[in-house]
C-alpha positions as CSV (number, residue, x, y, z in Angstrom):
1,M,-44.7,-18.0,-55.2
2,F,-47.7,-19.7,-53.7
3,H,-46.3,-19.4,-50.2
4,V,-45.4,-15.7,-50.8
5,K,-49.0,-15.0,-51.9
6,L,-50.4,-17.0,-49.0
7,H,-48.3,-15.0,-46.5
8,A,-49.3,-11.7,-48.2
9,R,-53.0,-12.7,-48.0
10,D,-52.6,-13.6,-44.3
11,A,-50.9,-10.3,-43.6
12,M,-53.7,-8.4,-45.3
13,A,-56.3,-10.4,-43.4
14,R,-54.6,-9.7,-40.1
15,G,-54.5,-6.0,-40.8
16,A,-58.2,-5.8,-41.8
17,D,-59.3,-7.8,-38.8
18,E,-57.1,-6.0,-36.2
19,K,-60.0,-3.8,-35.0
20,L,-62.3,-6.8,-34.6
21,V,-59.8,-9.0,-32.7
22,S,-61.3,-8.1,-29.3
23,R,-64.7,-9.2,-30.5
24,R,-63.5,-12.5,-31.7
25,I,-61.2,-13.4,-28.8
26,K,-63.2,-13.9,-25.6
27,L,-61.3,-13.9,-22.4
28,P,-63.0,-15.6,-19.4
29,R,-64.5,-13.2,-16.9
30,R,-66.9,-13.2,-14.0
31,I,-70.1,-11.4,-14.7
32,V,-71.2,-9.7,-11.5
33,E,-74.6,-8.3,-12.7
34,K,-76.9,-9.0,-15.5
35,P,-77.7,-6.2,-18.0
36,L,-81.3,-5.7,-16.7
37,Q,-80.0,-5.5,-13.2
38,Q,-77.5,-2.8,-14.2
39,V,-80.3,-0.8,-16.0
40,A,-82.6,-1.1,-13.0
41,K,-79.9,0.0,-10.6
42,R,-79.1,3.1,-12.7
43,L,-82.8,4.0,-13.0
44,L,-83.3,3.8,-9.2
45,M,-80.2,6.0,-8.7
46,A,-81.6,8.6,-11.2
47,L,-85.0,8.6,-9.4
48,F,-83.3,8.9,-6.1
49,V,-81.3,12.0,-7.3
50,L,-84.5,13.5,-8.7
51,F,-86.4,12.8,-5.4
52,L,-83.6,14.4,-3.4
53,T,-83.6,17.5,-5.6
54,V,-87.4,17.9,-5.3
55,L,-87.1,17.5,-1.5
56,I,-84.4,20.2,-1.3
57,V,-86.4,22.7,-3.5
58,W,-89.6,21.9,-1.5
59,L,-88.0,22.6,1.8
60,D,-86.8,26.0,0.5
61,R,-89.7,26.7,-1.8
62,K,-90.2,30.3,-0.4
63,G,-86.9,31.2,-1.9
64,Y,-88.1,30.4,-5.4
65,H,-90.2,32.5,-7.7
66,D,-92.6,31.3,-10.4
67,N,-93.1,33.9,-13.2
68,A,-96.6,32.5,-13.9
69,N,-98.3,32.9,-10.5
70,E,-95.5,33.8,-8.1
71,T,-96.2,30.8,-5.9
72,V,-94.3,27.5,-5.9
73,D,-96.2,24.4,-5.1
74,F,-95.1,20.7,-5.1
75,L,-95.7,20.4,-8.9
76,D,-93.5,23.5,-9.5
77,C,-90.8,21.9,-7.3
78,L,-91.0,18.7,-9.4
79,Y,-90.9,20.7,-12.6
80,Y,-87.9,22.8,-11.5
81,A,-86.0,19.7,-10.4
82,T,-86.6,18.0,-13.7
83,V,-85.6,20.8,-16.0
84,T,-82.7,21.7,-13.8
85,L,-81.2,18.2,-13.7
86,S,-81.7,17.7,-17.4
87,T,-79.9,21.1,-17.9
88,T,-83.0,22.4,-19.9
89,G,-83.5,25.5,-17.7
90,Y,-86.5,27.3,-19.1
91,G,-86.2,30.1,-16.6
92,D,-89.8,30.4,-15.5
93,V,-89.1,29.0,-12.0
94,V,-85.9,30.6,-10.5
95,P,-84.3,30.9,-7.1
96,H,-84.4,34.5,-6.0
97,S,-83.3,34.4,-2.3
98,D,-79.7,34.1,-1.2
99,S,-80.4,30.8,0.6
100,A,-82.0,29.3,-2.5
101,R,-79.1,30.4,-4.7
102,L,-76.5,29.0,-2.2
103,V,-78.4,25.7,-2.1
104,N,-78.3,25.6,-5.9
105,V,-74.5,26.2,-5.9
106,L,-73.7,23.7,-3.2
107,L,-76.3,21.0,-3.6
108,I,-78.3,21.3,-6.8
109,T,-75.3,21.7,-9.1
110,P,-73.5,18.6,-7.8
111,L,-76.8,16.6,-8.0
112,R,-77.1,17.8,-11.6
113,V,-73.6,16.5,-12.4
114,L,-74.4,13.2,-10.7
115,F,-77.6,12.9,-12.6
116,L,-75.8,13.4,-16.0
117,I,-73.2,10.9,-15.0
118,I,-75.9,8.3,-14.3
119,L,-77.6,9.1,-17.7
120,V,-74.4,8.7,-19.7
121,G,-73.1,5.9,-17.4
122,T,-73.8,3.2,-20.0
123,T,-71.7,4.9,-22.6
124,L,-68.9,5.5,-20.2
125,E,-69.0,1.9,-19.0
126,V,-68.9,0.7,-22.5
127,L,-65.8,2.8,-23.3
128,T,-64.2,1.8,-20.0
129,E,-65.0,-1.9,-20.6
130,R,-63.6,-1.8,-24.1
131,T,-60.4,-0.2,-22.9
132,R,-60.1,-2.7,-20.1
133,E,-60.7,-5.6,-22.5
134,E,-58.1,-4.3,-24.9
135,W,-55.6,-4.1,-22.0
136,R,-56.4,-7.6,-20.9
137,L,-56.1,-8.9,-24.4
138,S,-52.7,-7.2,-24.8
139,R,-51.4,-8.6,-21.5
140,W,-52.8,-12.1,-22.4
141,R,-50.9,-12.1,-25.7
142,K,-47.7,-10.9,-24.1
143,N,-47.7,-13.6,-21.4
144,L,-49.0,-16.5,-23.4
145,R,-46.3,-19.1,-24.2
146,E,-46.1,-22.8,-24.6
147,H,-49.9,-23.1,-24.3
148,T,-52.4,-25.7,-25.6
149,V,-54.8,-24.9,-28.4
150,V,-57.9,-27.1,-28.7
151,V,-59.8,-26.9,-32.0
152,G,-63.3,-28.0,-31.4
153,F,-65.0,-27.9,-28.0
154,G,-67.3,-30.9,-28.5
155,T,-67.2,-34.2,-26.7
156,K,-63.8,-35.2,-28.0
157,G,-62.2,-31.9,-27.3
158,R,-63.6,-31.6,-23.8
159,S,-62.6,-35.1,-22.9
160,A,-59.0,-34.5,-24.1
161,L,-58.9,-31.3,-22.2
162,Q,-60.2,-33.0,-19.0
163,T,-57.3,-35.4,-19.2
164,L,-54.8,-32.6,-19.5
165,L,-56.3,-30.6,-16.6
166,A,-56.1,-33.7,-14.4
167,T,-52.4,-33.8,-15.0
168,G,-51.9,-30.3,-13.8
169,L,-52.4,-28.1,-16.9
170,S,-53.6,-24.6,-16.0
171,R,-56.8,-23.3,-17.5
172,E,-55.0,-20.0,-18.3
173,Q,-52.7,-22.1,-20.6
174,V,-55.6,-23.3,-22.8
175,V,-57.2,-21.6,-25.8
176,I,-60.3,-22.9,-27.4
177,V,-61.1,-22.4,-31.1
178,D,-64.6,-23.0,-32.3
179,P,-66.9,-21.5,-35.0
180,S,-69.8,-21.3,-32.6
181,A,-70.1,-18.2,-30.4
182,K,-72.3,-20.1,-28.0
183,V,-69.7,-22.8,-27.6
184,I,-67.0,-20.2,-26.8
185,D,-69.4,-18.6,-24.3
186,T,-69.6,-21.9,-22.6
187,A,-65.8,-22.2,-22.6
188,N,-65.5,-18.8,-21.1
189,A,-67.9,-19.8,-18.3
190,E,-65.6,-22.7,-17.5
191,G,-62.6,-20.4,-17.3
192,F,-61.0,-20.8,-20.8
193,T,-60.1,-18.2,-23.4
194,G,-61.9,-18.7,-26.6
195,V,-61.5,-17.7,-30.2
196,V,-64.6,-17.6,-32.5
197,G,-63.8,-18.6,-36.0
198,D,-63.0,-21.2,-38.6
199,A,-59.8,-22.9,-37.6
200,T,-59.0,-23.7,-41.3
201,R,-58.1,-20.0,-41.7
202,S,-54.6,-19.0,-40.6
203,D,-55.8,-15.6,-39.3
204,V,-58.1,-17.4,-36.8
205,L,-55.3,-19.7,-35.6
206,L,-53.0,-16.6,-35.3
207,R,-55.5,-15.0,-33.0
208,A,-55.2,-18.1,-30.8
209,E,-51.4,-17.5,-30.9
210,V,-50.9,-21.0,-32.4
211,Q,-47.5,-20.0,-33.5
212,K,-46.4,-20.0,-29.9
213,A,-48.3,-23.1,-28.8
214,R,-46.7,-26.3,-27.4
215,R,-49.6,-28.6,-28.2
216,I,-52.5,-28.5,-30.7
217,I,-55.5,-30.8,-30.3
218,I,-57.7,-31.0,-33.3
219,A,-61.1,-32.5,-32.5
220,T,-63.4,-31.3,-35.3
221,Q,-66.6,-33.0,-36.3
222,R,-65.5,-33.6,-39.9
223,D,-62.4,-35.4,-41.1
224,D,-61.8,-33.0,-44.1
225,T,-61.9,-30.1,-41.7
226,A,-59.4,-31.8,-39.5
227,V,-57.0,-32.2,-42.5
228,L,-57.2,-28.6,-43.4
229,V,-56.7,-27.4,-39.8
230,T,-53.7,-29.7,-39.5
231,L,-52.1,-28.4,-42.6
232,T,-52.7,-24.8,-41.5
233,A,-51.5,-25.3,-38.0
234,R,-48.3,-27.2,-39.1
235,Q,-47.5,-24.4,-41.5
236,L,-47.7,-21.8,-38.7
237,N,-45.9,-23.9,-36.1
238,R,-43.3,-26.4,-37.1
239,G,-42.4,-27.5,-33.6
240,A,-45.8,-28.0,-31.9
241,K,-47.1,-31.5,-31.1
242,I,-50.3,-31.9,-33.1
243,V,-52.8,-34.6,-32.2
244,A,-55.9,-35.0,-34.3
245,A,-59.0,-37.1,-34.1
246,V,-60.8,-38.6,-37.2
247,R,-63.9,-40.6,-37.5
248,E,-62.8,-42.9,-40.4
249,E,-59.6,-45.0,-40.2
250,E,-58.9,-44.5,-43.9
251,N,-58.4,-40.8,-43.3
252,A,-55.7,-41.3,-40.6
253,P,-52.7,-41.6,-43.1
254,L,-53.8,-38.3,-44.7
255,L,-53.8,-36.6,-41.3
256,R,-50.2,-37.9,-40.7
257,Q,-49.1,-36.6,-44.1
258,S,-50.6,-33.3,-43.3
259,G,-48.4,-32.9,-40.2
260,A,-50.2,-34.6,-37.3
261,D,-47.9,-36.3,-34.8
262,A,-50.6,-38.7,-33.6
263,V,-54.0,-39.6,-35.1
264,I,-56.8,-41.1,-33.1
265,T,-59.6,-42.9,-35.0
266,S,-62.7,-42.5,-32.8
267,A,-64.9,-44.9,-34.8
268,S,-62.5,-47.8,-35.0
269,A,-61.3,-47.3,-31.4
270,A,-64.9,-47.5,-30.1
271,G,-65.5,-50.5,-32.3
272,R,-62.4,-52.4,-31.0
273,L,-63.5,-51.6,-27.4
274,L,-67.0,-52.9,-28.1
275,G,-65.5,-56.1,-29.7
276,L,-63.1,-56.6,-26.7
277,S,-66.0,-56.1,-24.3
278,V,-68.0,-58.8,-26.1
279,L,-65.1,-61.3,-26.0
280,S,-64.0,-60.4,-22.5
281,P,-66.1,-58.0,-20.4
282,S,-63.4,-57.8,-17.8
283,A,-60.8,-56.8,-20.3
284,G,-63.1,-54.2,-21.7
285,T,-63.7,-52.9,-18.2
286,V,-59.9,-52.6,-17.7
287,M,-59.4,-50.8,-21.0
288,E,-62.3,-48.4,-20.3
289,D,-60.7,-47.7,-16.8
290,L,-57.4,-46.8,-18.5
291,I,-59.1,-44.5,-20.9
292,Q,-61.0,-42.6,-18.1
293,Q,-58.8,-40.2,-16.4
294,G,-58.6,-40.1,-12.6
295,S,-60.3,-43.4,-11.7
296,G,-58.8,-46.8,-11.0
297,L,-55.7,-47.1,-13.2
298,D,-54.1,-44.5,-15.5
299,I,-51.5,-44.9,-18.3
300,I,-48.9,-42.1,-18.2
301,E,-45.6,-41.2,-19.8
302,R,-42.8,-40.2,-17.5
303,P,-38.9,-39.9,-17.6
304,A,-36.9,-42.8,-16.3
305,T,-35.4,-42.3,-12.8
306,R,-31.8,-42.8,-11.9
307,S,-32.7,-45.7,-9.7
308,E,-34.3,-47.4,-12.7
309,V,-31.3,-46.9,-15.0
310,G,-29.6,-50.3,-15.9
311,K,-32.6,-52.3,-14.8
312,S,-34.9,-54.4,-16.9
313,V,-38.4,-53.1,-17.7
314,R,-39.8,-55.9,-15.5
315,E,-37.8,-54.8,-12.5
316,T,-39.4,-51.4,-12.1
317,D,-42.0,-50.6,-9.4
318,D,-44.5,-49.5,-12.1
319,L,-45.9,-51.6,-14.8
320,V,-43.9,-50.6,-17.9
321,V,-45.7,-51.3,-21.2
322,S,-43.4,-49.4,-23.6
323,V,-40.1,-47.5,-23.7
324,L,-39.7,-44.3,-25.7
325,R,-36.0,-44.1,-26.7
326,G,-35.3,-41.2,-29.0
327,H,-37.9,-41.6,-31.8
328,R,-38.4,-45.3,-31.3
329,L,-41.2,-46.8,-29.3
330,L,-40.2,-50.1,-27.9
331,P,-42.8,-52.5,-26.4
332,Y,-41.9,-54.1,-23.1
333,H,-41.1,-57.5,-24.7
334,D,-38.6,-56.0,-27.1
335,P,-35.1,-57.2,-26.2
336,H,-33.8,-53.7,-26.9
337,A,-36.1,-52.1,-24.3
338,S,-33.8,-53.4,-21.5
339,P,-31.7,-52.2,-19.8
340,I,-33.4,-48.8,-19.2
341,Q,-31.3,-45.8,-20.1
342,L,-31.3,-42.4,-18.4
343,T,-32.7,-40.6,-21.5
344,D,-35.6,-43.0,-21.8
345,R,-39.2,-42.2,-21.2
346,L,-41.4,-44.9,-19.8
347,I,-45.1,-45.6,-20.7
348,T,-46.4,-47.0,-17.4
349,I,-49.7,-48.0,-15.8
350,V,-50.1,-46.5,-12.4
351,R,-52.8,-46.0,-9.8
352,A,-54.9,-43.0,-10.7
353,A,-54.5,-39.8,-8.7
354,P,-57.7,-38.1,-7.4
355,P,-58.9,-35.3,-9.7
356,T,-58.1,-31.7,-8.8
357,G,-59.9,-28.5,-9.7
358,P,-63.4,-27.9,-10.9
359,P,-64.8,-30.6,-13.2
360,V,-65.3,-30.1,-16.9
361,T,-68.9,-30.6,-17.9
362,L,-69.3,-32.9,-21.0
363,P,-72.0,-32.0,-23.5
364,S,-74.1,-34.4,-25.5
365,P,-72.1,-36.5,-28.1
366,D,-71.1,-34.8,-31.4
């Protein structure tokens, strides 16, 4: 009964928020001009059309008649151009010669239309932009499969994402979820799609298409938030790999019970690295080098090759530290780790590959 009510509530929430989806999902885009530059450009275009109209009327001023004094001077030309372009048309200054009327048909009327287009250009652009954004959003949803959802774009989330990008993950296959609109704007500037909202709500995760995600990285600032996000994400996607970070080690078992496949304790991991660096600075340097992606040495997981099948873990070209066989993780010294089987995945230490693609800027610590 609880699950039925929960699904009904989620369906109602999705229906109510359908019109606001485009405002909460921000696709990355390149901004060509700033708003003030666009306004200034339109103003200059309008002034140019007005000047051109005044010039045309002035050159043929003898073909116009002023009901007030029957003569047309420069002020009358400016006045006529203004009321004509704005479609006000008081009728006190009128073209009476054939040439003036022909000029109005062939030149003044198109300029009037152009002037109106410039004036309503902002509204037209907003409507066009909204339609284009809805089309981009629809295409994005249709093509998004097996992507990575990152909840929290702070230091931990960005560092995890930097590691994935260094292994070849495309930025188009990443969706950032964060409650801060400024953070999502920053993610957009770096080429990522962002969803503004509270990730503990299922409707927010559904906007990130979490039900179709392959990986979910939870890097929130609070442990209780991480638990709620994990519960919600696991309910929506039973098959995704969920990795969560917590500050306190005592909260790690709760994260695993909530559905996380792996839990990283940031505080205890940093403390162990500090202690190791005190006891052995060189060992601490090696560990830090392994943690940092793209420099010195890297630790990776890869499938066993046919040439390695039947060999001992000590006979491989790479330094094998663990063997993943089915759901069992066997350390290199375990007797069952050797010989290597074709279905095994090897956790190895290799020389780091040079980073590719634009760097991810890390912010100040959370």
